[in-house]
C-alpha positions in Angstrom: 161.1 88.9 136.5 158.2 90.2 138.4 154.8 90.6 137.0 153.6 93.8 136.5 151.0 95.2 139.0 147.6 95.6 137.9 145.4 98.5 139.1 141.7 97.9 137.8 140.3 101.3 136.5 136.9 100.2 135.7 134.7 96.8 135.4 131.6 95.8 133.6 129.8 93.9 136.3 126.5 93.5 134.2 128.6 91.7 131.3 128.5 88.7 133.5 124.9 88.9 134.2 123.9 90.0 130.5 126.0 87.5 128.7 127.5 84.3 128.9 131.0 84.9 128.5 133.2 82.3 126.4 136.9 83.6 125.1 138.4 86.2 126.7 141.5 88.4 125.4 143.9 91.1 126.6 144.1 94.0 124.3 146.3 97.5 124.5 144.4 100.4 123.7 145.6 103.4 121.5 145.0 106.5 123.6 146.0 110.1 123.8 147.6 111.7 126.9 144.6 113.3 128.2 142.8 110.1 128.0 145.3 108.3 130.1 145.6 111.0 133.0 141.7 110.7 133.4 142.2 107.1 133.4 144.8 107.4 136.1 142.1 109.3 138.3 139.8 106.1 137.8 137.2 107.8 135.4 135.5 105.7 132.5 132.2 104.4 131.8 131.7 101.0 130.1 128.1 100.6 130.0 127.6 100.2 126.3 131.5 99.5 125.4 131.7 96.7 122.7 134.2 95.8 120.2 133.5 96.2 116.3 136.1 94.7 113.7 136.8 96.6 110.6 138.9 96.0 107.8 140.8 93.5 110.1 141.0 96.0 112.9 139.6 95.7 116.3 137.7 99.1 117.6 136.7 99.7 120.9 133.1 101.5 120.5 131.1 103.3 123.2 133.7 103.6 126.1 133.2 107.1 127.4 136.3 108.9 129.1 135.5 112.4 130.4 137.4 115.3 129.3 140.5 116.2 131.3 140.2 119.5 133.0 143.6 121.0 132.8 144.1 120.0 128.9 142.1 123.1 127.7 142.3 123.1 123.8 144.2 119.9 123.5 141.6 117.7 125.1 140.3 114.6 123.7 137.0 113.6 122.1 135.0 111.9 124.9 133.3 109.1 123.0 135.6 108.8 120.2 136.2 104.9 119.1 139.7 103.6 120.0 141.8 100.9 118.3 142.7 98.0 120.2 146.0 96.3 120.1 145.7 92.7 119.2 147.3 89.9 117.5 146.1 89.1 113.8 144.9 85.6 115.0 142.8 87.3 117.6 141.5 89.6 115.6 140.2 86.9 113.1 138.8 84.8 116.3 136.9 87.6 117.4 135.4 88.3 114.0 134.5 84.7 113.4 132.7 85.0 116.7 131.1 88.1 115.8 129.7 86.5 112.6 127.6 84.1 114.8 124.0 85.0 115.5 123.6 86.2 119.1 127.1 86.9 120.0 128.8 89.9 120.9 132.3 91.0 121.8 132.2 93.4 124.9 134.6 95.1 127.3 134.6 93.2 131.0 137.5 95.4 132.5 140.0 98.2 131.7 143.0 98.2 134.0 146.9 99.4 134.1 149.3 96.7 133.7 152.3 98.3 135.0 152.3 101.8 132.8 149.9 100.4 130.1 146.4 100.5 129.8 144.8 97.3 128.6 141.3 96.1 127.9 140.0 92.8 129.0 137.4 91.6 126.1 135.0 88.8 126.0 133.2 87.1 123.3 129.9 86.3 124.9 126.3 85.0 123.9 123.3 87.1 125.3 121.4 85.3 128.1 117.6 85.3 127.9 115.5 86.3 130.9 115.1 82.5 132.2 118.8 82.1 131.9 119.3 85.2 134.1 116.8 84.0 136.7 118.5 80.5 136.6 122.0 81.7 137.1 120.8 84.0 139.9 119.2 80.9 141.7 122.6 79.0 141.2 124.4 81.8 142.8 122.0 82.1 145.7 122.3 78.4 146.3 126.0 78.7 146.4 125.9 81.4 148.7 123.6 79.7 151.0 125.5 76.4 151.2 128.8 78.2 151.7 126.7 79.9 154.8 125.7 76.4 156.0 129.2 75.4 156.0 130.6 78.3 158.0 128.4 77.4 161.1 
């Protein structure tokens, strides 16, 4: 059976710069109809999006989905917390990771997998300024090596 096509709606490129990412998870998101329509248009902001575990349930906090212009009074709340659909073991693993000091669970991208909206979330440890500089130096060095190898 063929794998469902993936269409990325939004990605958090700063997450890889700000955090050292470790475990990644794929989670479904509980949405209302107008939110799905806005996501199909490719409108979504992940700047402050992170995951919080409350009473054994994972919640996506800080993801902004703008209002759908044609939904009139049936529109959704723009900055509401959205429930994530994960296995119990995954939620427990995320909760254990969040208890550690300096660890956060952030959203790296939101995408459609077939007709379903999914979020890729990752546990990550915040980087210090010198770590960020070091990773940029390594990235530049790799780029230079590739350039030299090409010709």
